C-alpha positions as CSV (number, residue, x, y, z in Angstrom):
1,M,64.6,74.1,-27.3
2,F,62.6,71.0,-26.2
3,P,64.0,68.4,-23.8
4,P,64.6,64.9,-25.1
5,A,61.6,62.5,-25.3
6,S,63.1,60.3,-22.6
7,Q,62.9,63.3,-20.2
8,H,59.2,63.9,-20.6
9,H,57.0,63.1,-17.5
10,L,59.9,61.8,-15.5
11,P,58.9,61.2,-11.8
12,P,60.9,62.9,-9.1
13,S,64.1,61.3,-8.0
14,G,63.5,58.2,-5.7
15,H,59.8,57.8,-6.7
16,K,58.3,55.0,-8.9
17,P,55.4,55.6,-11.2
18,S,52.1,54.4,-9.9
19,A,50.7,51.3,-11.5
20,V,47.2,51.7,-10.0
21,V,44.4,52.3,-12.5
22,K,41.3,53.8,-10.9
23,Q,38.0,53.1,-12.6
24,T,35.2,55.6,-12.7
25,P,32.2,55.0,-10.4
26,I,30.0,54.3,-13.5
27,I,32.4,51.5,-14.6
28,Q,32.6,50.0,-11.1
29,F,28.8,50.0,-10.9
30,A,28.5,48.4,-14.3
31,F,30.9,45.6,-13.2
32,F,28.9,45.2,-10.0
33,M,25.6,44.8,-11.9
34,I,27.1,42.3,-14.3
35,G,28.5,40.3,-11.4
36,A,25.1,40.4,-9.6
37,V,23.2,39.3,-12.7
38,L,25.7,36.4,-13.2
39,L,25.3,35.4,-9.5
40,V,21.5,35.4,-9.7
41,Y,21.6,33.4,-12.9
42,S,24.0,30.8,-11.4
43,L,21.8,30.5,-8.3
44,R,18.7,30.0,-10.4
45,V,20.3,27.4,-12.7
46,L,22.0,25.4,-9.9
47,D,18.9,25.3,-7.6
48,D,18.7,21.5,-7.8
49,I,22.2,21.4,-6.3
50,L,22.2,24.4,-4.0
51,L,18.8,23.8,-2.2
52,P,19.6,20.4,-0.8
53,L,23.0,21.8,0.3
54,L,21.4,24.8,2.0
55,F,18.8,22.7,3.8
56,S,21.6,20.3,4.8
57,G,23.5,23.2,6.3
58,V,20.6,24.3,8.3
59,F,19.9,20.8,9.7
60,T,23.6,20.4,10.4
61,L,23.8,23.5,12.5
62,L,20.7,22.3,14.4
63,L,22.0,18.8,15.0
64,L,25.6,19.8,15.8
65,P,25.0,20.5,19.6
66,V,23.2,17.2,19.9
67,C,26.0,15.3,18.1
68,R,28.6,17.0,20.3
69,W,26.7,16.1,23.4
70,L,26.5,12.5,22.4
71,E,30.2,12.4,21.6
72,L,31.2,13.9,24.9
73,R,29.3,11.0,26.5
74,G,31.7,8.6,24.9
75,M,29.7,7.7,21.8
76,P,31.7,7.3,18.6
77,R,31.1,10.1,16.0
78,V,29.6,7.8,13.4
79,L,27.1,6.4,15.9
80,A,26.3,9.8,17.3
81,I,25.5,11.1,13.8
82,I,23.3,8.1,13.0
83,V,21.4,8.6,16.2
84,C,20.8,12.3,15.3
85,L,19.6,11.3,11.8
86,L,17.3,8.7,13.3
87,L,15.8,11.4,15.6
88,V,15.1,13.6,12.6
89,I,13.5,10.7,10.7
90,A,11.5,9.7,13.8
91,L,10.3,13.3,14.1
92,L,9.3,13.5,10.5
93,A,7.6,10.1,10.6
94,G,5.6,11.2,13.7
95,I,4.4,14.3,12.0
96,I,3.4,12.4,8.9
97,L,1.6,9.7,10.9
98,G,-0.2,12.3,13.0
99,F,-1.4,14.1,9.9
100,G,-2.2,10.8,8.2
101,S,-4.5,9.7,11.0
102,Q,-6.3,13.0,10.9
103,L,-6.6,12.7,7.1
104,A,-8.0,9.1,7.5
105,Q,-10.7,10.4,9.8
106,F,-11.3,13.3,7.4
107,K,-11.6,10.8,4.5
108,N,-14.5,9.1,6.3
109,E,-16.4,12.4,6.3
110,I,-16.0,13.0,2.5
111,P,-19.2,11.2,1.5
112,K,-21.2,13.3,3.9
113,L,-19.5,16.4,2.7
114,Q,-20.3,15.4,-0.9
115,V,-24.0,15.2,-0.1
116,K,-24.0,18.5,1.7
117,L,-21.9,20.1,-1.0
118,T,-24.4,19.0,-3.6
119,Q,-27.3,20.4,-1.6
120,F,-25.4,23.6,-1.0
121,F,-24.7,23.8,-4.8
122,N,-28.3,23.4,-5.7
123,E,-29.5,25.9,-3.2
124,T,-26.9,28.5,-4.4
125,Q,-28.1,28.0,-8.0
126,E,-31.7,28.5,-7.1
127,W,-30.8,31.7,-5.3
128,A,-28.8,32.9,-8.3
129,H,-31.7,32.0,-10.6
130,L,-34.2,33.9,-8.6
131,K,-32.0,36.9,-8.0
132,F,-30.2,37.3,-11.3
133,G,-32.0,35.0,-13.7
134,Y,-29.0,32.6,-13.9
135,E,-29.8,29.4,-15.7
136,P,-29.1,26.6,-13.3
137,M,-26.8,23.7,-14.2
138,S,-27.7,20.2,-13.2
139,I,-25.4,18.2,-11.0
140,D,-25.0,15.6,-13.8
141,D,-23.8,18.3,-16.3
142,L,-21.4,19.5,-13.6
143,K,-20.1,16.0,-13.1
144,E,-19.8,15.4,-16.9
145,S,-17.8,18.6,-17.4
146,T,-15.6,17.8,-14.4
147,V,-14.8,14.3,-15.7
148,K,-14.0,15.7,-19.2
149,A,-11.6,18.2,-17.6
150,L,-10.0,15.5,-15.5
151,K,-9.5,13.3,-18.6
152,K,-7.9,16.1,-20.5
153,S,-5.5,17.2,-17.8
154,G,-5.4,14.0,-15.6
155,G,-2.3,12.7,-17.2
156,T,-0.5,16.0,-16.7
157,Y,-1.5,16.2,-13.0
158,L,-0.6,12.6,-12.5
159,G,2.8,13.1,-14.1
160,T,3.4,16.3,-12.1
161,T,2.5,14.6,-8.8
162,L,4.7,11.6,-9.5
163,N,7.6,13.9,-10.4
164,T,7.1,16.0,-7.4
165,T,6.9,13.0,-5.0
166,T,10.1,11.5,-6.6
167,A,11.9,14.8,-6.3
168,V,11.0,15.3,-2.7
169,L,12.1,11.8,-1.7
170,G,15.3,12.2,-3.7
171,N,16.1,15.6,-2.1
172,L,15.3,14.2,1.3
173,A,17.8,11.3,0.7
174,Q,20.4,13.9,-0.5
175,V,19.9,16.1,2.6
176,L,20.4,13.1,5.0
177,I,23.6,12.1,3.1
178,Y,24.9,15.7,3.1
179,V,24.1,16.2,6.8
180,F,26.0,13.0,7.7
181,C,29.0,14.2,5.7
182,F,29.0,17.7,7.1
183,L,28.8,16.3,10.7
184,Y,31.5,13.7,10.1
185,Y,34.0,15.9,8.3
186,R,33.3,19.1,10.3
187,D,36.9,19.2,11.7
188,H,38.3,18.6,8.2
189,L,36.1,21.4,6.8
190,R,37.2,23.8,9.5
191,Q,40.9,23.1,8.7
192,F,40.1,23.7,5.1
193,M,38.6,27.0,5.9
194,F,41.5,28.0,8.1
195,R,43.9,27.5,5.2
196,F,42.4,30.7,3.6
197,V,42.8,32.7,6.9
198,A,45.8,34.2,8.5
199,P,46.7,32.7,11.9
200,D,46.1,36.1,13.6
201,K,42.5,36.3,12.2
202,R,41.4,32.8,13.0
203,T,39.8,33.8,16.3
204,S,37.6,36.3,14.7
205,V,36.6,33.7,12.0
206,L,35.7,31.2,14.8
207,H,33.6,33.9,16.5
208,T,31.8,34.6,13.2
209,V,31.1,30.9,12.7
210,D,29.8,30.6,16.2
211,N,27.5,33.6,15.6
212,I,26.1,32.0,12.5
213,Q,25.4,28.8,14.4
214,T,23.7,30.7,17.2
215,V,21.6,32.8,14.8
216,V,20.3,29.8,12.8
217,Q,19.6,27.8,16.0
218,A,17.8,30.7,17.5
219,Y,15.7,31.3,14.4
220,I,14.6,27.6,14.0
221,S,13.9,27.2,17.7
222,G,11.9,30.5,17.7
223,L,10.0,29.3,14.6
224,F,9.0,26.1,16.5
225,K,7.8,28.3,19.4
226,V,5.7,30.4,17.0
227,I,4.1,27.4,15.4
228,I,3.1,26.0,18.8
229,I,1.7,29.3,20.0
230,V,-0.2,29.9,16.8
231,S,-1.5,26.3,16.8
232,V,-2.9,26.9,20.3
233,L,-4.5,30.2,19.4
234,N,-6.0,28.8,16.1
235,G,-7.3,25.7,18.0
236,I,-9.0,27.8,20.7
237,G,-10.8,29.9,18.0
238,L,-11.8,26.9,15.9
239,V,-13.0,24.8,18.8
240,A,-15.1,27.8,20.1
241,L,-16.8,28.0,16.7
242,G,-17.4,24.2,16.6
243,V,-15.4,23.5,13.5
244,K,-14.9,19.9,12.7
245,F,-11.3,18.6,13.0
246,A,-10.4,21.9,14.7
247,I,-7.1,20.7,16.1
248,F,-6.0,19.3,12.8
249,F,-6.8,22.5,10.9
250,A,-5.2,24.6,13.6
251,I,-1.9,22.7,13.4
252,F,-2.1,22.5,9.6
253,A,-2.5,26.2,9.2
254,S,0.3,26.9,11.7
255,V,2.7,24.7,9.9
256,L,1.8,26.3,6.6
257,A,2.4,29.7,8.1
258,V,6.1,29.0,7.7
259,I,5.4,30.0,4.1
260,P,4.4,33.7,4.5
261,Y,1.2,35.0,3.0
262,I,0.5,31.9,0.9
263,G,0.4,29.4,3.7
264,I,-2.1,31.2,5.9
265,M,-4.4,31.6,2.8
266,I,-4.4,27.9,2.2
267,G,-4.7,27.0,5.8
268,A,-7.8,29.3,6.3
269,T,-9.6,28.5,3.0
270,I,-10.0,24.7,3.6
271,P,-11.7,24.9,7.0
272,A,-13.8,27.8,5.9
273,I,-15.1,25.8,2.9
274,I,-15.9,22.8,5.1
275,T,-17.7,25.0,7.6
276,L,-19.7,26.6,4.8
277,V,-20.7,23.2,3.5
278,E,-21.5,21.8,6.9
279,T,-23.5,24.7,8.3
280,G,-24.6,26.5,5.1
281,S,-23.9,29.7,6.9
282,V,-21.7,32.3,5.2
283,V,-21.4,34.1,8.5
284,Q,-20.0,31.0,10.2
285,A,-17.4,30.6,7.4
286,A,-16.5,34.2,7.6
287,L,-15.9,33.8,11.4
288,V,-13.6,30.9,10.7
289,I,-11.6,33.1,8.3
290,G,-11.7,35.9,11.0
291,V,-10.1,33.6,13.5
292,F,-7.1,33.0,11.2
293,V,-6.9,36.7,10.3
294,V,-6.8,37.8,14.0
295,V,-4.2,35.1,14.9
296,Q,-2.2,36.1,11.8
297,F,-2.3,39.7,13.0
298,L,-1.1,38.7,16.4
299,E,1.6,36.5,15.0
300,G,3.0,39.1,12.6
301,N,2.9,42.1,15.0
302,F,3.6,40.6,18.4
303,I,4.5,36.9,18.6
304,T,7.1,36.6,15.8
305,P,8.8,40.0,16.5
306,M,9.1,39.0,20.2
307,I,10.5,35.6,19.5
308,T,12.1,35.1,16.1
309,G,12.5,38.7,15.1
310,S,14.4,39.7,18.2
311,Q,16.7,36.7,17.9
312,V,17.5,37.1,14.2
313,S,17.7,40.9,14.4
314,I,16.5,41.5,10.8
315,N,14.4,44.6,10.2
316,P,10.9,44.1,8.6
317,L,11.9,45.7,5.3
318,A,14.9,43.4,4.8
319,A,12.8,40.4,5.8
320,I,10.1,41.3,3.3
321,L,12.6,41.8,0.5
322,A,14.3,38.5,1.4
323,L,11.0,36.7,1.2
324,I,10.2,38.2,-2.2
325,L,13.7,37.5,-3.6
326,G,13.7,34.0,-2.2
327,G,10.3,33.3,-3.7
328,E,11.3,34.7,-7.1
329,L,14.6,32.8,-7.1
330,W,13.7,29.3,-5.7
331,G,9.9,29.4,-5.1
332,T,8.5,28.0,-1.8
333,P,11.9,26.5,-0.6
334,G,13.5,29.9,-1.2
335,M,10.9,31.6,1.0
336,I,11.5,29.2,3.8
337,L,15.3,29.7,3.6
338,S,15.2,33.4,3.0
339,I,15.1,34.6,6.6
340,P,17.9,32.3,8.0
341,L,20.0,33.1,4.9
342,M,19.5,36.8,5.4
343,A,20.5,36.4,9.1
344,V,23.7,34.5,8.1
345,I,24.5,37.2,5.5
346,K,24.1,39.9,8.2
347,V,26.5,38.1,10.6
348,V,29.1,37.8,7.8
349,L,28.7,41.5,7.0
350,D,29.0,42.5,10.6
351,A,32.3,40.6,10.9
352,S,34.2,43.1,8.7
353,K,34.6,46.8,9.2
354,V,34.4,47.3,5.4
355,T,30.9,45.6,5.1
356,E,29.6,46.5,8.6
357,P,27.5,49.4,7.3
358,W,25.6,47.0,5.1
359,G,25.0,44.7,8.1
360,F,23.7,47.7,10.0
361,L,21.3,48.4,7.2
362,L,19.9,44.9,7.4
363,G,19.6,44.9,11.2
364,D,16.8,46.0,13.4
365,T,16.6,49.7,14.3
366,A,17.0,48.9,18.0
367,E,20.6,47.9,17.3
368,G,21.5,51.5,16.4
369,E,19.8,53.2,19.3
370,D,21.8,54.8,22.0
371,S,21.9,52.5,24.9
372,T,22.4,55.4,27.3
373,K,18.9,56.6,26.7
374,P,16.6,55.8,29.7
375,E,13.8,54.6,27.5
376,T,16.0,52.0,25.7
377,K,17.5,50.5,28.9
378,Q,14.5,48.6,30.1
379,P,11.5,47.2,28.2
380,N,8.1,48.8,28.8
381,G,5.2,47.1,30.5
382,I,3.7,45.6,27.4
383,Q,7.1,44.2,26.3
384,K,7.6,42.7,29.8
385,L,4.2,41.0,29.7
386,W,4.9,39.5,26.3
387,H,8.3,38.4,27.4
388,R,6.8,36.6,30.4
389,M,4.1,35.0,28.2
390,L,6.6,33.8,25.6
391,G,9.0,32.4,28.2
392,K,11.7,35.0,27.7
393,A,13.6,36.9,30.4
394,A,12.2,40.4,30.9
């Protein structure tokens, strides 16, 4: 009455049973989340190894055109790489010496600032005593409490400073060594990469690598342009207000602006405090902060989108999330690397049809607009003006 067990569920003649096991979406999502958690944990644990490598990769992409240009002029590769590294070291040394000379001049003003700070402290206490009945503290008591606090935590601060300095110097040496190796063995690394790629797909891989190099170079060059423009705007505002060391503070705040949000706060606070101590005017100090706020508004809404944002093609939401994730993962270095890394990820996602929708999600909305629309063919008058001011083709 029943067929033999061997005849149950027999596939039709000429067909083999399928061995593919399909997982439910919930299980796939669970595996994806587990993989994401393990990836984030690995990135966090290996930060001492990954951060120098990532910075080395960025510097390698920047120095690669210079190194190739020197090699085309007949210079041996080793010598060309050494020249490139010496240029980087000379640039860093020039920046340090420039800031050092300004700091030396600023150091000569510290005794005067101490006297004025003491006077301002006493006047503030008298005002608080008359207004709110606050019991004033003598300057000797303040010094004594400050000395006690420094004695208690001075060893910790000293140890932290020494460790930080040692780590920075060690990482800088690692970066220089890695950059030398990346530039010297770049052909070997390319052949290694090609061993994982089929011959018919190597052209598309080369195109993707060239796009990554172009994006990183465009971002860094655009960042330098932003720093220069913001320095000029900050300097004009501070000089107009008569702030001491206006040029130094203008450049200092512009360089710190590389670190979003935090950098501009530090860059604006120090000159505002010095102006408050020098003039005793809260309004003058508020005007100094106002200069930085206005310049920051222009930088965030007009300058950076016209220079860096258009070249990297990352939408503001993706950029903000990248900054937050980079800061949570690696701190300040992560915030600095977050935008170029996000741009590289977008290029990689755009290279495959499977992941292209995710690249579109990270990209600017202008990329998805219909180019046949009349309003998207040409920039408007304001955009043309900004393009001319920033040295871009309108």
